[in-house]
Z-matrix of the N, CA and C atoms (Angstrom, degrees):
N
C 1 1.461
C 2 1.522 1 108.95
N 3 1.308 2 114.17 1 131.19
C 4 1.468 3 120.48 2 177.03
C 5 1.507 4 109.22 3 -117.87
N 6 1.311 5 115.22 4 171.77
C 7 1.467 6 120.27 5 179.83
C 8 1.521 7 111.61 6 -64.75
N 9 1.305 8 116.86 7 -22.46
C 10 1.466 9 120.91 8 179.80
C 11 1.531 10 111.62 9 -84.35
N 12 1.277 11 117.05 10 -9.21
C 13 1.461 12 122.00 11 -179.98
C 14 1.538 13 108.26 12 -65.46
N 15 1.350 14 119.26 13 129.04
C 16 1.466 15 122.24 14 -178.52
C 17 1.531 16 113.16 15 -57.63
N 18 1.294 17 118.59 16 -35.23
C 19 1.472 18 119.88 17 -179.35
C 20 1.524 19 110.88 18 -67.84
N 21 1.326 20 117.92 19 -32.62
C 22 1.468 21 121.35 20 176.77
C 23 1.526 22 109.65 21 -69.68
N 24 1.313 23 116.61 22 -39.74
C 25 1.462 24 120.80 23 178.50
C 26 1.529 25 111.02 24 -63.77
N 27 1.326 26 117.13 25 -42.40
C 28 1.466 27 121.67 26 178.43
C 29 1.526 28 109.67 27 -64.00
N 30 1.310 29 117.13 28 -45.05
C 31 1.459 30 121.53 29 179.10
C 32 1.531 31 111.24 30 -62.39
N 33 1.313 32 117.12 31 -42.20
C 34 1.468 33 121.52 32 178.11
C 35 1.536 34 110.47 33 -64.74
N 36 1.348 35 115.69 34 -41.77
C 37 1.465 36 120.37 35 178.39
C 38 1.526 37 110.28 36 -60.42
N 39 1.324 38 116.05 37 -46.02
C 40 1.460 39 120.10 38 179.36
C 41 1.528 40 111.31 39 -63.57
N 42 1.310 41 117.54 40 -44.50
C 43 1.468 42 121.72 41 -176.62
C 44 1.525 43 112.31 42 -70.18
N 45 1.320 44 117.72 43 -36.59
C 46 1.465 45 120.81 44 -173.91
C 47 1.528 46 114.26 45 -93.55
N 48 1.303 47 118.70 46 -21.77
C 49 1.461 48 119.49 47 -176.74
C 50 1.523 49 112.83 48 -122.57
N 51 1.308 50 117.71 49 -57.79
C 52 1.458 51 121.44 50 -173.10
C 53 1.529 52 111.55 51 -65.50
N 54 1.310 53 118.51 52 -47.35
C 55 1.463 54 121.44 53 -178.08
C 56 1.535 55 112.38 54 -61.16
N 57 1.345 56 120.19 55 -47.42
C 58 1.469 57 119.26 56 177.84
C 59 1.531 58 112.96 57 -63.84
N 60 1.316 59 117.30 58 -38.74
C 61 1.469 60 120.01 59 178.28
C 62 1.522 61 110.00 60 -64.77
N 63 1.320 62 117.70 61 -45.03
C 64 1.473 63 121.66 62 179.32
C 65 1.522 64 110.69 63 -62.67
N 66 1.334 65 117.23 64 -41.65
C 67 1.466 66 120.57 65 179.04
C 68 1.527 67 111.06 66 -65.50
N 69 1.328 68 117.14 67 -39.00
C 70 1.464 69 121.21 68 178.99
C 71 1.528 70 110.85 69 -65.70
N 72 1.320 71 116.91 70 -44.79
C 73 1.473 72 121.06 71 179.16
C 74 1.523 73 110.44 72 -63.54
N 75 1.314 74 117.67 73 -45.77
C 76 1.467 75 121.15 74 -179.75
C 77 1.525 76 110.62 75 -63.71
N 78 1.322 77 117.02 76 -44.39
C 79 1.466 78 120.50 77 178.64
C 80 1.517 79 112.06 78 -64.01
N 81 1.323 80 117.11 79 -42.07
C 82 1.465 81 121.13 80 177.91
C 83 1.518 82 111.72 81 -62.97
N 84 1.317 83 116.73 82 -44.53
C 85 1.471 84 120.63 83 178.56
C 86 1.524 85 110.15 84 -60.91
N 87 1.332 86 116.62 85 -45.63
C 88 1.460 87 120.68 86 -179.60
C 89 1.530 88 110.94 87 -58.28
N 90 1.321 89 117.15 88 -46.08
C 91 1.459 90 120.06 89 -177.30
C 92 1.527 91 112.25 90 -72.96
N 93 1.319 92 117.87 91 -32.28
C 94 1.470 93 119.27 92 173.80
C 95 1.519 94 110.44 93 -63.24
N 96 1.320 95 116.57 94 -45.33
C 97 1.467 96 120.26 95 178.62
C 98 1.521 97 110.96 96 -63.74
N 99 1.316 98 116.87 97 -42.46
C 100 1.466 99 121.60 98 179.68
C 101 1.528 100 111.00 99 -63.69
N 102 1.318 101 117.03 100 -35.79
C 103 1.464 102 120.10 101 -176.90
C 104 1.525 103 112.88 102 -74.50
N 105 1.324 104 118.69 103 -5.07
C 106 1.456 105 121.88 104 173.90
C 107 1.528 106 111.40 105 -81.40
N 108 1.302 107 117.61 106 -12.67
C 109 1.461 108 122.13 107 -173.65
C 110 1.526 109 111.17 108 -81.45
N 111 1.309 110 116.06 109 140.28
C 112 1.462 111 122.90 110 179.48
C 113 1.523 112 110.64 111 -56.83
N 114 1.319 113 116.97 112 -42.09
C 115 1.466 114 119.94 113 -179.11
C 116 1.530 115 111.38 114 -61.41
N 117 1.332 116 117.36 115 -32.20
C 118 1.469 117 120.68 116 177.73
C 119 1.528 118 109.72 117 -67.15
N 120 1.329 119 117.20 118 -47.64
C 121 1.468 120 120.64 119 -179.36
C 122 1.524 121 111.04 120 -60.57
N 123 1.322 122 115.96 121 -41.98
C 124 1.458 123 120.38 122 -175.71
C 125 1.524 124 112.74 123 -82.04
N 126 1.326 125 117.74 124 -3.39
C 127 1.464 126 119.78 125 176.63
C 128 1.522 127 111.23 126 -73.68
N 129 1.326 128 116.30 127 -15.70
C 130 1.467 129 120.62 128 175.95
C 131 1.527 130 107.84 129 -81.83
N 132 1.321 131 115.93 130 126.09
C 133 1.467 132 121.71 131 -177.34
C 134 1.531 133 111.98 132 -52.35
N 135 1.315 134 116.74 133 -37.99
C 136 1.462 135 121.59 134 -178.13
C 137 1.522 136 112.16 135 -63.32
N 138 1.334 137 117.65 136 -27.30
C 139 1.461 138 121.10 137 -176.05
C 140 1.528 139 113.70 138 -93.66
N 141 1.318 140 118.36 139 0.62
C 142 1.470 141 121.93 140 -177.41
C 143 1.525 142 111.94 141 -55.20
N 144 1.316 143 117.11 142 -47.21
C 145 1.465 144 120.38 143 -178.80
C 146 1.531 145 111.80 144 -65.51
N 147 1.317 146 116.74 145 -36.01
C 148 1.463 147 119.19 146 176.83
C 149 1.524 148 109.99 147 -64.01
N 150 1.322 149 116.26 148 -36.71
C 151 1.458 150 120.58 149 175.75
C 152 1.518 151 111.83 150 -65.52
N 153 1.313 152 117.08 151 -40.10
C 154 1.471 153 120.52 152 177.95
C 155 1.528 154 110.41 153 -62.77
N 156 1.338 155 117.17 154 -30.92
C 157 1.467 156 119.53 155 -178.89
C 158 1.530 157 111.86 156 -65.95
N 159 1.329 158 117.59 157 -16.99
C 160 1.463 159 120.85 158 175.99
C 161 1.524 160 111.66 159 -70.87
N 162 1.322 161 116.52 160 -17.68
C 163 1.461 162 121.38 161 -175.60
C 164 1.528 163 113.36 162 -108.22
N 165 1.324 164 117.89 163 8.53
C 166 1.465 165 120.83 164 178.62
C 167 1.521 166 108.74 165 -62.83
N 168 1.328 167 116.52 166 132.99
C 169 1.464 168 121.50 167 -178.32
C 170 1.530 169 109.90 168 -88.38
N 171 1.320 170 115.08 169 62.29
C 172 1.459 171 122.04 170 -178.46
C 173 1.525 172 107.50 171 -155.69
N 174 1.340 173 118.15 172 113.06
C 175 1.459 174 120.26 173 -176.10
C 176 1.532 175 114.38 174 -66.46
N 177 1.342 176 118.52 175 -9.50
C 178 1.462 177 118.92 176 176.53
C 179 1.533 178 111.24 177 -75.75
N 180 1.346 179 117.75 178 -17.15
C 181 1.464 180 121.07 179 172.83
C 182 1.526 181 106.54 180 -77.60
N 183 1.302 182 116.96 181 106.10
C 184 1.461 183 122.51 182 -172.94
C 185 1.536 184 113.38 183 -56.19
N 186 1.341 185 119.99 184 -48.52
C 187 1.470 186 118.57 185 178.99
C 188 1.527 187 112.23 186 -61.92
N 189 1.332 188 117.60 187 -37.86
C 190 1.464 189 121.13 188 -179.82
C 191 1.529 190 110.26 189 -64.78
N 192 1.325 191 116.86 190 -44.55
C 193 1.467 192 120.15 191 -179.80
C 194 1.530 193 110.80 192 -61.51
N 195 1.325 194 117.19 193 -41.30
C 196 1.459 195 120.35 194 179.65
C 197 1.529 196 111.48 195 -70.18
N 198 1.306 197 117.45 196 -43.98
C 199 1.461 198 122.05 197 -177.60
C 200 1.532 199 111.03 198 -66.86
N 201 1.314 200 116.92 199 -49.62
C 202 1.459 201 121.38 200 -174.32
C 203 1.525 202 113.08 201 -69.84
N 204 1.318 203 117.44 202 -27.38
C 205 1.462 204 121.17 203 -178.79
C 206 1.528 205 112.95 204 -100.60
N 207 1.322 206 116.04 205 14.89
C 208 1.471 207 122.37 206 178.69
C 209 1.528 208 113.33 207 55.91
N 210 1.321 209 116.44 208 32.79
C 211 1.469 210 119.84 209 174.03
C 212 1.521 211 110.25 210 -76.29
N 213 1.317 212 115.46 211 -19.30
C 214 1.466 213 122.83 212 171.48
C 215 1.526 214 106.23 213 -127.25
N 216 1.316 215 118.06 214 149.79
C 217 1.467 216 118.55 215 176.64
C 218 1.530 217 108.96 216 -65.07
N 219 1.300 218 117.63 217 125.07
C 220 1.470 219 120.81 218 -175.79
C 221 1.513 220 112.51 219 -59.39
N 222 1.305 221 117.24 220 -33.45
C 223 1.468 222 118.82 221 -178.27
C 224 1.534 223 112.72 222 -78.32
N 225 1.351 224 116.89 223 -7.47
C 226 1.464 225 120.88 224 176.35
C 227 1.531 226 110.74 225 -134.75
N 228 1.319 227 116.80 226 34.70
C 229 1.465 228 121.17 227 -174.10
C 230 1.526 229 112.47 228 -60.40
N 231 1.316 230 118.07 229 -45.12
C 232 1.472 231 120.61 230 -177.48
C 233 1.531 232 109.82 231 -66.44
N 234 1.314 233 115.93 232 -50.39
C 235 1.462 234 121.24 233 -177.27
C 236 1.527 235 112.33 234 -61.33
N 237 1.325 236 117.37 235 -36.01
C 238 1.455 237 120.78 236 -177.86
C 239 1.527 238 111.77 237 -59.62
N 240 1.323 239 116.79 238 -40.24
C 241 1.465 240 120.59 239 -177.40
C 242 1.526 241 113.46 240 -96.22
N 243 1.325 242 117.77 241 -13.63
C 244 1.461 243 121.18 242 -178.05
C 245 1.522 244 110.30 243 -124.31
N 246 1.327 245 117.09 244 51.51
C 247 1.463 246 121.20 245 -176.52
C 248 1.519 247 113.03 246 -69.11
N 249 1.319 248 118.39 247 -17.40
C 250 1.460 249 120.62 248 -178.73
C 251 1.521 250 112.27 249 -93.71
N 252 1.305 251 116.90 250 11.42
C 253 1.447 252 120.99 251 -171.30
C 254 1.524 253 112.57 252 -99.54
N 255 1.278 254 117.61 253 147.19
C 256 1.466 255 128.80 254 177.71
C 257 1.519 256 113.52 255 38.70
N 258 1.317 257 118.97 256 -113.85
C 259 1.459 258 120.49 257 -169.97
C 260 1.519 259 113.80 258 -66.40
N 261 1.308 260 118.47 259 -18.50
C 262 1.458 261 120.23 260 -174.37
C 263 1.524 262 112.97 261 -99.21
N 264 1.307 263 117.52 262 -6.95
C 265 1.445 264 120.42 263 -177.78
C 266 1.518 265 112.28 264 -96.24
N 267 1.307 266 114.55 265 -153.12
C 268 1.462 267 121.94 266 -177.84
C 269 1.532 268 110.41 267 -73.32
N 270 1.324 269 115.85 268 178.71
C 271 1.462 270 120.81 269 176.49
C 272 1.529 271 109.28 270 -60.28
N 273 1.325 272 116.56 271 -38.84
C 274 1.466 273 120.58 272 178.07
C 275 1.520 274 110.47 273 -60.05
N 276 1.315 275 117.11 274 -42.21
C 277 1.468 276 120.85 275 179.14
C 278 1.527 277 110.57 276 -64.73
N 279 1.323 278 117.13 277 -37.24
C 280 1.462 279 120.34 278 178.02
C 281 1.536 280 110.25 279 -65.61
N 282 1.324 281 117.12 280 -39.95
C 283 1.469 282 120.72 281 177.28
C 284 1.530 283 110.39 282 -64.68
N 285 1.318 284 116.65 283 -37.47
C 286 1.471 285 119.87 284 175.62
C 287 1.524 286 110.51 285 -62.63
N 288 1.331 287 116.06 286 -39.79
C 289 1.459 288 120.56 287 177.82
C 290 1.525 289 111.12 288 -60.69
N 291 1.327 290 117.01 289 -40.82
C 292 1.466 291 120.19 290 176.49
C 293 1.528 292 110.58 291 -65.19
N 294 1.317 293 116.09 292 -36.47
C 295 1.466 294 119.90 293 176.81
C 296 1.532 295 109.63 294 -63.28
N 297 1.323 296 117.64 295 -39.19
C 298 1.468 297 121.45 296 178.26
C 299 1.527 298 110.69 297 -60.82
N 300 1.332 299 116.30 298 -41.96
C 301 1.462 300 120.31 299 178.21
C 302 1.527 301 109.48 300 -61.83
N 303 1.332 302 116.41 301 -44.83
C 304 1.470 303 121.03 302 178.62
C 305 1.527 304 110.47 303 -59.32
N 306 1.327 305 117.10 304 -49.54
C 307 1.465 306 120.99 305 -179.01
C 308 1.526 307 110.06 306 -61.52
N 309 1.311 308 117.13 307 -44.08
C 310 1.462 309 121.65 308 -178.15
C 311 1.526 310 112.06 309 -58.41
N 312 1.323 311 115.94 310 -45.77
C 313 1.463 312 119.30 311 -171.72
C 314 1.528 313 114.97 312 -98.68
N 315 1.313 314 118.48 313 -17.61
C 316 1.465 315 120.32 314 -179.10
C 317 1.526 316 111.39 315 -106.15
N 318 1.303 317 116.88 316 -52.08
C 319 1.469 318 120.58 317 -177.64
C 320 1.518 319 113.17 318 -86.95
N 321 1.303 320 117.18 319 -26.74
C 322 1.460 321 121.35 320 -174.95
C 323 1.509 322 109.89 321 104.55
N 324 1.333 323 117.28 322 147.89
C 325 1.466 324 120.88 323 -173.84
C 326 1.528 325 112.12 324 -67.96
N 327 1.345 326 116.49 325 144.42
C 328 1.464 327 119.99 326 175.72
C 329 1.524 328 110.68 327 -74.67
N 330 1.307 329 116.22 328 162.34
C 331 1.459 330 120.50 329 175.25
C 332 1.524 331 108.78 330 -69.93
N 333 1.332 332 118.53 331 143.40
C 334 1.472 333 120.82 332 -178.45
C 335 1.533 334 113.04 333 -55.31
N 336 1.325 335 117.92 334 -39.07
C 337 1.468 336 120.01 335 -178.79
C 338 1.520 337 112.11 336 -69.27
N 339 1.337 338 117.77 337 -16.62
C 340 1.464 339 121.08 338 -179.20
C 341 1.525 340 112.55 339 -87.12
N 342 1.324 341 117.87 340 -8.28
C 343 1.463 342 120.63 341 -179.27
C 344 1.518 343 110.59 342 -70.56
N 345 1.306 344 116.14 343 135.47
C 346 1.463 345 122.53 344 178.63
C 347 1.522 346 108.79 345 -139.46
N 348 1.318 347 116.38 346 152.33
C 349 1.458 348 120.93 347 173.34
C 350 1.527 349 108.47 348 -71.68
N 351 1.314 350 116.87 349 150.08
C 352 1.461 351 120.89 350 178.99
C 353 1.524 352 111.76 351 -71.78
N 354 1.304 353 116.59 352 -30.82
C 355 1.463 354 121.33 353 178.60
C 356 1.521 355 107.33 354 -139.97
N 357 1.324 356 117.20 355 159.49
C 358 1.471 357 119.06 356 -179.43
C 359 1.529 358 111.32 357 -55.85
N 360 1.319 359 114.90 358 144.73
C 361 1.461 360 121.12 359 -179.82
C 362 1.520 361 109.01 360 -61.73
N 363 1.306 362 116.62 361 129.78
C 364 1.453 363 122.24 362 -176.52
C 365 1.528 364 110.09 363 -90.51
N 366 1.323 365 116.91 364 131.84
C 367 1.470 366 121.54 365 178.41
C 368 1.531 367 111.94 366 -56.77
N 369 1.315 368 117.21 367 -21.91
C 370 1.464 369 121.50 368 178.33
C 371 1.532 370 110.32 369 -51.82
N 372 1.346 371 116.35 370 -36.72
C 373 1.458 372 120.09 371 -178.77
C 374 1.535 373 110.73 372 -66.51
N 375 1.324 374 117.56 373 -36.31
C 376 1.469 375 121.37 374 176.95
C 377 1.533 376 110.57 375 -72.18
N 378 1.329 377 115.17 376 -38.75
C 379 1.460 378 120.40 377 -174.87
C 380 1.527 379 113.20 378 -71.96
N 381 1.329 380 118.01 379 -15.01
C 382 1.471 381 119.33 380 174.54
C 383 1.527 382 109.07 381 -53.11
N 384 1.324 383 116.49 382 -38.72
C 385 1.468 384 121.25 383 -177.95
C 386 1.528 385 112.62 384 -104.04
N 387 1.328 386 117.46 385 -39.29
C 388 1.463 387 120.70 386 -169.96
C 389 1.531 388 114.89 387 -84.88
N 390 1.314 389 118.29 388 -24.68
C 391 1.464 390 120.50 389 -178.48
C 392 1.527 391 109.85 390 -59.83
N 393 1.301 392 115.90 391 124.32
C 394 1.461 393 121.58 392 -179.99
C 395 1.514 394 114.83 393 86.63
N 396 1.334 395 117.51 394 -8.69
C 397 1.465 396 120.41 395 179.75
C 398 1.526 397 109.80 396 -74.71
N 399 1.291 398 116.84 397 134.88
C 400 1.467 399 121.63 398 -177.70
C 401 1.527 400 111.61 399 -57.38
N 402 1.348 401 117.14 400 -43.39
C 403 1.467 402 120.77 401 -178.63
C 404 1.531 403 111.47 402 -62.51
N 405 1.324 404 117.51 403 -30.56
C 406 1.463 405 121.67 404 179.08
C 407 1.527 406 110.85 405 -83.52
N 408 1.322 407 116.55 406 -52.76
C 409 1.471 408 121.85 407 -175.01
C 410 1.536 409 112.01 408 -65.64
N 411 1.329 410 116.89 409 -34.29
C 412 1.453 411 119.84 410 -175.24
C 413 1.517 412 115.15 411 -94.56
N 414 1.310 413 118.08 412 -2.63
C 415 1.457 414 121.17 413 -177.59
C 416 1.527 415 110.46 414 -64.21
N 417 1.324 416 116.49 415 130.42
C 418 1.467 417 121.61 416 -176.66
C 419 1.525 418 112.00 417 -56.77
N 420 1.322 419 117.57 418 -40.76
C 421 1.470 420 120.88 419 -179.58
C 422 1.524 421 111.95 420 -63.10
N 423 1.333 422 117.38 421 -27.87
C 424 1.465 423 121.00 422 179.85
C 425 1.525 424 111.70 423 -83.67
N 426 1.329 425 116.11 424 -6.25
C 427 1.460 426 119.90 425 -177.73
C 428 1.527 427 112.56 426 -123.95
N 429 1.333 428 117.25 427 20.92
C 430 1.476 429 120.97 428 179.66
C 431 1.519 430 111.72 429 -56.42
N 432 1.305 431 115.64 430 -38.25
C 433 1.467 432 121.81 431 178.74
C 434 1.522 433 107.55 432 -120.98
N 435 1.322 434 117.75 433 150.61
C 436 1.468 435 120.21 434 -174.67
C 437 1.535 436 114.92 435 -56.87
N 438 1.315 437 119.01 436 -35.99
C 439 1.457 438 121.68 437 -175.80
C 440 1.536 439 113.95 438 -98.54
N 441 1.340 440 117.30 439 6.84
C 442 1.460 441 120.10 440 -172.28
C 443 1.527 442 113.21 441 -58.54
N 444 1.320 443 118.47 442 -46.11
C 445 1.468 444 120.71 443 179.15
C 446 1.527 445 110.94 444 -61.43
N 447 1.305 446 116.82 445 -42.11
C 448 1.470 447 120.35 446 179.90
C 449 1.524 448 110.64 447 -63.84
N 450 1.315 449 116.77 448 -39.15
C 451 1.467 450 121.37 449 179.25
C 452 1.529 451 110.24 450 -65.87
N 453 1.329 452 117.36 451 -39.61
C 454 1.465 453 120.39 452 177.51
C 455 1.522 454 110.76 453 -68.42
N 456 1.327 455 116.66 454 -41.77
C 457 1.461 456 120.46 455 -176.73
C 458 1.519 457 112.83 456 -68.95
N 459 1.317 458 117.88 457 -22.61
C 460 1.469 459 121.12 458 177.55
C 461 1.527 460 111.40 459 -99.02
N 462 1.326 461 117.07 460 10.00
C 463 1.465 462 124.12 461 175.67
C 464 1.533 463 112.99 462 63.92
N 465 1.327 464 117.03 463 22.62
C 466 1.465 465 120.35 464 176.58
C 467 1.523 466 110.68 465 -78.43
N 468 1.330 467 116.21 466 -21.15
C 469 1.457 468 122.14 467 175.31
C 470 1.525 469 107.25 468 -131.91
N 471 1.311 470 116.45 469 125.88
C 472 1.450 471 121.03 470 -176.98
C 473 1.525 472 111.78 471 -78.27
N 474 1.314 473 116.16 472 135.35
C 475 1.466 474 120.72 473 174.39
C 476 1.529 475 110.01 474 -65.55
N 477 1.340 476 116.17 475 -32.79
C 478 1.461 477 120.64 476 -175.60
C 479 1.516 478 113.85 477 -87.27
N 480 1.313 479 118.45 478 -26.03
C 481 1.466 480 120.57 479 -176.04
C 482 1.523 481 113.30 480 -106.41
N 483 1.316 482 117.16 481 5.55
C 484 1.462 483 120.50 482 -176.70
C 485 1.526 484 112.60 483 -89.06
N 486 1.325 485 116.75 484 -1.60
C 487 1.461 486 120.58 485 -177.13
C 488 1.517 487 112.69 486 91.76
N 489 1.312 488 117.04 487 -0.85
C 490 1.473 489 120.34 488 -179.26
C 491 1.530 490 111.67 489 -90.90
N 492 1.307 491 116.55 490 -53.48
C 493 1.471 492 121.88 491 -177.15
C 494 1.522 493 108.49 492 -123.77
N 495 1.315 494 116.14 493 61.14
C 496 1.463 495 119.95 494 -171.50
C 497 1.523 496 114.77 495 -98.10
N 498 1.325 497 118.88 496 -2.04
C 499 1.464 498 120.76 497 176.27
C 500 1.526 499 107.23 498 -100.21
N 501 1.316 500 115.63 499 101.24
C 502 1.458 501 119.24 500 -176.49
C 503 1.528 502 107.95 501 -102.66
N 504 1.297 503 120.33 502 -109.88
C 505 1.467 504 119.83 503 -178.51
C 506 1.531 505 112.27 504 -81.07
N 507 1.303 506 119.10 505 -38.26
C 508 1.477 507 124.40 506 174.65
C 509 1.526 508 112.70 507 39.65
N 510 1.317 509 117.15 508 57.68
C 511 1.468 510 121.25 509 -175.26
C 512 1.527 511 113.22 510 -62.35
N 513 1.313 512 117.24 511 -24.64
C 514 1.470 513 119.10 512 179.37
C 515 1.526 514 112.46 513 -70.06
N 516 1.339 515 118.79 514 -15.79
C 517 1.465 516 122.54 515 178.66
C 518 1.530 517 113.20 516 -92.05
N 519 1.310 518 118.10 517 -6.24
C 520 1.464 519 120.79 518 -172.04
C 521 1.522 520 114.17 519 -64.88
N 522 1.303 521 117.40 520 -22.94
C 523 1.474 522 119.81 521 179.76
C 524 1.525 523 111.30 522 -71.21
N 525 1.327 524 118.01 523 -17.35
C 526 1.463 525 121.99 524 -175.16
C 527 1.516 526 114.36 525 -110.84
N 528 1.328 527 118.97 526 11.75
C 529 1.460 528 120.90 527 -174.99
C 530 1.524 529 110.62 528 -116.96
N 531 1.331 530 115.33 529 163.47
C 532 1.466 531 119.15 530 172.36
C 533 1.532 532 107.14 531 -99.80
N 534 1.327 533 114.53 532 159.79
C 535 1.454 534 120.21 533 -174.30
C 536 1.515 535 111.27 534 -119.09
N 537 1.325 536 114.51 535 144.59
C 538 1.450 537 123.28 536 174.93
C 539 1.521 538 107.83 537 -76.96
N 540 1.302 539 116.43 538 136.24
C 541 1.456 540 121.32 539 177.28
C 542 1.520 541 109.00 540 -113.61
N 543 1.344 542 116.39 541 101.76
C 544 1.465 543 118.50 542 -179.94
C 545 1.514 544 111.59 543 -64.38
N 546 1.332 545 114.87 544 149.57
C 547 1.466 546 119.92 545 -178.78
C 548 1.512 547 111.05 546 -79.99
């Protein structure tokens, strides 16, 4: 066998191009899937308090009510409500994710209470689950005015900033609350 032998060329092509590309794709897929898990999100020290907010024993804490009542899959609680974030969002969101890595390892992690969303929370994230649900569509508060549901569904009125569902993670309140202890 010489270097000019077609079988050597095919083997070299597979070893030098196809195998690394396949390994990169498989590794990327694995880590994308892994990063959907709640335990992955909460493995970052900065997110610990946000994770604790899932266990607040108060149904007015929106993430706690969803997490504790299995309205979101517990193993994908963060990803379910933040599907537009970092690796799963737009190119801009991916660049923000890289910025987070830079801040985490170069500047040092921010305080949990200092974390903010880059843009207002979009009702689209709530509607992934609630749109068409009887409990959502038929709720009297959502039908006070004839166009209220339409206004919420087009994100003209925020579910979180309208005074209805305004207690989200609120990490600064965690020192004063009791926590649910799952069995």
